[in-house]
Residue, then its C-alpha position, 0 to 999 in steps of 0.5 A: m704485278r701488271q696482271l694483278i693491277n688490271l684484274f683488281c681494277l676490273a673488280c675495284l673492282f650483268s624483257c624477262s617474264k616476272h612469273l615466279v615459282v617456288p618449289t617445295v619438298s614433299s614427303q617423298n622428296t620430290m619438287d612440286e612447283i607451286p606458283v605463289k603470287a605473294n612471294e613473287n611480289i615480296i621477292i621483287n620488292i626486295l630486289d627492287s629496294l636493293s637495286q635502288i640503293k645509291p649513296k652520292t659518295f663512297y670511300s673505303k680503305l680496302s684490304v685485298n688478298y689476291i690468289d691465282s695459280l701463280q701467286d698469293i699477294r696481299f695489298k691495300t687500296s684506297l677506293k673513292m666513288i661518286a655515284d654514276s660518274a667516277i671511281n678512283a683507286i690508289i693501289s699500294y703494296a708493302n705500303i708503297p703506292v704502285a698504281l692509280a686507276s680512274i674509271s669514268k663512264d666510258t674510259i679506264v685509265i691506269v697509271n703504273k708507278r713502278d714502270r712509270c707509264y700509263s694506259k687508257q682504254s675504253l670500258n670494253y676492256f672488261n669484256e675483253l678481259l672477263g667476257l662481261d660488259l661492265t659499266i661504271n654503274n655495274l662496278q659500283e653495284i659490286f662494291l655496294g652489294k647491289p644485284l648486278y645487272y638487275d632490271k626486274c627480271g627475276t624468272k624463277s625463285i627457289t627457297i632453300d632453308s634461309l636463302i632465296n635463289v632468284s635466277s634470270s638471264v641476259t641475252r646478247p643477240q649481237e654476240d650470239r651468247s647469253i649470260f645467266l644470273n643467280y641472285s642468292l638472298k638472305i631471308n632474315d635480313n633481306k641482303l644479298n648472299q651471292v651473285e653468280i654469273n655464268i657464260p656457257s659459251d665462254k666457259t666462264s663463271v663469276q661468283i660475288q660472295y658477300l660474307s658480312w655487312q656493316d651499317i654506315n649512315g643508315i645504309s648497309v654495305p659489304y664488310e667482307m666479300n669474295l670475287i671468284i673468277n673461273s675460266e678454262q685456264n685459271q681460277t682467280i680469287m679476290r678476298i676484300v675487306f672494306e675498312k674505314v667506310e664513309i658514305n655521303n661525305s664530301l669527296e675530292l677526286i684528283f687524278i694526275i698523270p705525271e708529264q714524264y710518264e709514257a704509254c705502257n707497252 
């Protein structure tokens, strides 16, 4: 259960050229790369628009199905977010709260109610757990269906049927590794279909699949999503349904560590 809580808190939980090429299939089934300036502008504008969605507050009841090689568990979570500053979550199993989590700009605090203890860690915790540097803004991007790590750095676009795939990369010289990203967009409704993250040096990949959407107060947010984490040791799948979503309503974030709780071992 502790691993479950930690992984969910992770999810509840990435100077590029802007040259864009759109390969097309010829009658001989070969790929001809044809630069299309108009397509570049359209795609960049779509990603820019998605990246700028930022409701002041976000609240949802989440239904989560957590699956890995050892377990298949369903639980509920109450999620509250204030833009750029805080995320609070209450995780319940069998209708009983089992953990509380609070994430700020530099710290994650988890209260384990079953073991009556708590832990405080820096956001480097995400890098140690997944190999990904995740800020509070990155976490909010995941839940809001925004392009993770996006900074106008699309470098290659491939149109396939009703999808556009835009790839880019983030290089971390101090860590001697690169993170490769692929954004898959739906052409008809300008929404993300999937974000894929690959870290070859760590043999790790993450897929964020947005299966369906809902409109709340004029803002499109995910209704159902999958978070799939692949490593050499394991595959973890989290299926998340966003229920009772509220956007830009007044939110009060209260997080208290009971005095009798001690630091978790």
